[in-house]
N, C-alpha and C positions, 0 to 999 in steps of 0.2 A: 504494500500500500504506500503510495507516494503522497506526501503532504504537499499539496499544490501551492499553498501559500508560502511555505518555506522554499520551495523550488523557485517560485517567482522572485522571492527575495534574493536567492542565490544568483539568479540571472541578472538582477539589478546591481548587485554588489560587484560583480566582476569588472564592468567598465569603470565604476567609481574607483576601485582599487587600482586598476590598470593606469588610470590617470595620475595616481599618486606615486606609483613605483617608477623606477628608471625605465627608459624606453627599451632597454635591452634585457629587462628582467624576464626570465623564462616563464612560459605559460603555466607549468606545474606549480611554480611558487605562487603566482597570482591566485590560482585556484585554491591552493592550500590556505592562503590568507582569507579568501572569501568563505571557505568552509569553517575556519576557526572563528570568523566574525559573525556567523549566522545568528548566534544567540544574543548579540548586542542589540540594544534598543536604539531606535532612531531611523532616519532615512539613510539610504546608501551613502549619500554624500556626507552626512553627519557622522556616520560610523567611520568612514575613511578618514575624516578629519580627526576624530578622537584617537585614531591609531598613531598619529604622527608623533605626539609627545613621548609616549612610552617607548616607541621604536627608536626615537632619537636618543633617549636615555640609555637604551641597550647598546646602541652604536658607540656612544661616547664613553661607555664603561665596559668595553668588550673583553677586557682581560686577555687580549691577544687570541681570542677564540674566533675563528673564522665565521662560524654560524651567526654570531651576534653582530657581525659587520655586514652580512648579506641581507638581501631583501626579505628572506624568510623570517627575519626578526619581526616583521609586521604580524605574522601569524602568532608568534610568541606574545607580542603585545596584545593581540586580541584575547588570548587565553588569560593573560594577567588582568586585563580589564574585567573580563567576565567573572574571574575568581577573586577580584578585589585584592590583588597582590601588588605591593609597591615595587615597581621595576628597579628603582635605585637600590632598595634593600636587597632585592634578588641578586643584582650584579655584585654587591658587596659580599654577599654570602658565597657567590660563585668564586670570587677572587680568593676568599679564605679556603674554600674547598679545593681550589687548584693547588694551593700550597700543600695541603694534606695529600692530594693526588700525587704530587711530586715526591713527598716523603715515603709513601708506600711503594713507589717505583712503577706506577702505572704509566703506560705509554702516553707521551704528551705531544701536543702540537699538531695532531692529525685533524682533518676536517670533522671527524666524528667525536672529538673530545667534548666540544660544546654541546652536542646532542646528549652525551652521557651526563653532563652536569645538569642539564635541564631535567632529565628523567630523575636524577637523584633529588633535586630540590623541589620538584613538583609532585614527587611520588610520596612514598611513606615517610613519616617523620623519622629523622635520625639517619636517613640513608646517605647523607653527605658527610657524616661524621667518621672519625678514624676507624672505629671497629668495623663498620660496614665496608669502608674502602679497603681495609686489609682483607676482608672476606672476598671482595670483588677481585683483588689482585690474586689471591689464592685460587679462586674459581677460574680466572682467566688462564693462569699458568697450568692448572689441571686440564682445562679444555684444550689448551695448546699442545700439551703432551699427548693427549688422546687423538686429536685431529688437526695436527699442526698445519697441514696443507689447506685447510678450509677455515682457519682462524686468523683474524687480523684486527686492525683497529676498528673496522666496521662492525665487528662482533661485540664491541663493548656496550653500545647503547641497549640492544636487546638483552644482553647478559645483566646489565645494571637493573633492567626492569624485572627479569625473571627471578633474580636473586632476592628481590624484595618480597617475593611471595613463596619462595621455596629455597631452603638453604642448600639443597642438593642440586642446584640448577645445572652445574657442569656435568655431573654424571647422568642426570635426567636428559639433558640435551644430547649427550653421547648416545644414549639408548634411542632417543627419538630420531636422531640422524640415521641410525641403522634401520629403523622402521621406515623412514621416508625413502631411503635408497631402494627399498623393495617395491615401492609404488611407482608406476609409470608416470613420468613427467615431473616428479618431485625432486629429482637429483640434478643439481647444478651449482653455479657459483655461490648462490645465496642460501643454499640449503641449511647451513649452520645457523644463520640468523633466523630462518623460518623455524628451525627445530627449537631454538630457544623460546620463540613466541609460542610454539605449540605445546611446550611443557606446562603452560598455564591452563591448558584445556583439561577437563576431567577425563578420567578413563586411562586405559592402557595405551602405550605408544603405538602399537599396531592399529588399534581402533581409531586413534586420532589421525594417524597417517592416512588411513582409508577414508576418513571423513573429508580430509583436505583434498585427497585425490578425487573424491566424488564431486566436490565443489569445482575443482579445476575441469573435470570432465563435463560437467553441466554447462560451464561457460564455453568450453570448446565446442560442444554440440551445437550451441547457438551461434557459432562462428563469431564470437566476440574476440577480436584480436588483442594481443598484448596482455590483457588481464590474466589469462591462465598462466602466463610466465611470471607474474608477480606472486611468487610462492609465499614470501613473507606477509604480504597483504592478505592472502587467503588464509594463512595460519592465524592472523589476527582476527579476521572475520569469523573464523571457526570457533573462537572463544564463546560465541553466542549460540553455538550448535544449531545453525540454521538448516532448514530443509534445502538440499542442494538445488533442486529444480525450482522451488519457489524463489530462492535467493537469486539464481541466475536469471529467472524471468524478470525480477525487479531490476537487476542491473541492466538487462537488455532494454527494458522500458525506459529507464533513465537515459541510457545511451541514445535511444531514438529521439528523446526530447532534446538532448544536446545537439543532435544532428539537425533537428528542425530549427533550433535557434542558431544554426550555422556556426557551431563551435568548430574549431580546426580539427581535422581528422587525427593529427598527431596527439597521442596520449588520451584520446577521447574515451576509449574503453577503460583505461586505468582510472580516469577521473570518475567515471560512472561507478566503478568498483569502490573507490574511496568515498564517494558521496553516500552510497547506500550503507557502507560500513559505518561511516561517521554518524549517520542519522539513526542507525539502529543502536549504536552505543549510547547515544544521547538519551534514549528512552529505556535503557537497560539499567539494572541494579548491580552490574558488575563493578568491582573495585577499580578496574582499569578505565572505566568510563571517564573519570575526571581527567586523565592524562591522554585520552584518545586523540584530541585535536593536535597535541604536540607530536604524537607518534605519526599522525598523518602528514604533518608538516615536515618531519624528519625524513619520511619516505619520499616526499617531493624533492627535498634537498638532495637526497642520495641520487634520485633520478637525474637531476640537473648535473650533479658531479659526474655521473656515468656518461651523460651526453657530451659534456665538455671534454672528458677524457677521450671519447670516441672521435670527436672533432679534431682534437689535438693530434691524435694518431693519424688521421686522414691528412692533415696539413703536413705533418712530419714526413709521411710517406710520399706526398707529392713533392716536397722539397728535396727529398733524397733522390727521387726519380729524375727531377730536373737537373740536379747536380751531376748525376751520372751521365 
């Protein structure tokens, strides 16, 4: 069931936010900002204007975290406004937790460190303190020993989330990874991140992997491109244990509405998946609902990083060909 009023508000927010962002800001980021801002009161123009000040505070106090300097910070600003969190206080707390992060020896300076700090500070109370950070370092090292070829800095944000809800996140993710490898279409570059997200689902690893595979299969049957490849997004959506066919039908319906509104074809299916997932989390009683908009923004940020890396590789390849 699609809430028509909220969908129309989303349509109106996108151009208002686009006018506010830099001209070269990627579409996925703009859409993530619009999704995060859906719960704010006011006209689209008023909402966009309200985002400016907290977003500027985040940029001015970025603590050398790339995420807080990028346009995706407007999505963070929307969450802070909705949850009545002081952006300056948040940045001060992040600066402090960066020092603790350094002390325990966690990897620093990657594009994903900022995402990890946001998950720590907006998640369960105490997650940004030394005891939890020490546990995070131990869990990361444990996971790295088990699956080193699929673990990197991008693994830290979902690990930081999973560890807040289960102390055995590393071993649970290792088991989940094995289960997901057995399912067609679930094994790839981001399977470890998806496995960590999937550990938050109830049930045995094999059952959870089958449920995620069923979601992927239902989307693929409806010829919804790109979305089946977003295994992490599907694992996140699966926390609500949706019926695969009903969920895929809703994603398809939203995608068709986006097409009618002449949204660009690039990433349209992924946006439909994110929209449906975000809206269902909004009305759920899951503990992760509070942080869902941040997770959606982080996914958009990761998508942009991947697109930029792919473009850089194409340019480098062209330059090498020209030089030879």
